[in-house]
C-alpha positions, 0 to 999 in steps of 0.5 A, a space after each residue: 500500500 502506497 501512501 502519501 507525504 505531505 509537508 505544507 507550507 506555512 510549517 517548518 521544514 521537518 525533513 532534516 529532523 528525520 520526519 514529515 508533518 503528515 501521511 495520507 492512507 489510500 484509505 483516507 487516514 491522516 497522520 499528523 506528526 507532532 505539532 509544536 509552537 513553532 513558526 515557519 522557520 522552526 523556532 518556537 513563538 512563545 516561551 509560555 505554556 498557554 502561548 505554546 498550546 494555542 501555537 501548536 494547535 494552529 499548526 495542527 490546524 495548517 497541517 489538517 488543512 493540507 490534507 483538505 480536513 479540519 478539527 471536526 475531522 480528528 478522531 485521536 489526539 496524542 498531547 505531550 505536556 513537559 512537567 504536567 500539572 493540573 494547572 496545564 491540564 486546565 489550559 489544554 482543556 480550555 483549548 480542546 473545549 474552544 476547538 471541539 466543544 463537548 465533543 472532543 476526539 479520543 486523547 491520550 496525554 502523557 506527561 514527559 520530563 522533556 521534548 524534542 527541542 530546548 524549551 518546548 512545552 507542549 506537543 500534539 499529534 493526531 489521527 484524522 480521517 
């Protein structure tokens, strides 16, 4: 089975880091790699957790749009939170409610010690159809 690899304009080039932003299967499943609070050059746009959450979801929106999808197409989220606590959970919950209301997708939240780049506090990946 072949699949399509997409690295959309508006997101940093991930290939030097060994991944692509999304792949789409012939059956219509879309796998979106972890999105973080980066600008088009890959630099963090915010040092605070809430700002990183907002930008990460904005980047997820950009990735989904490249596959002709939007947030309503998301089946599952994976979220990764550095030094997870209830305050950060509340911020994440508010962002998810703003996007999906009372019908959020399935989600697994992983509290982690650190992420790929210095300063990253949050990352989100997704499966959509």
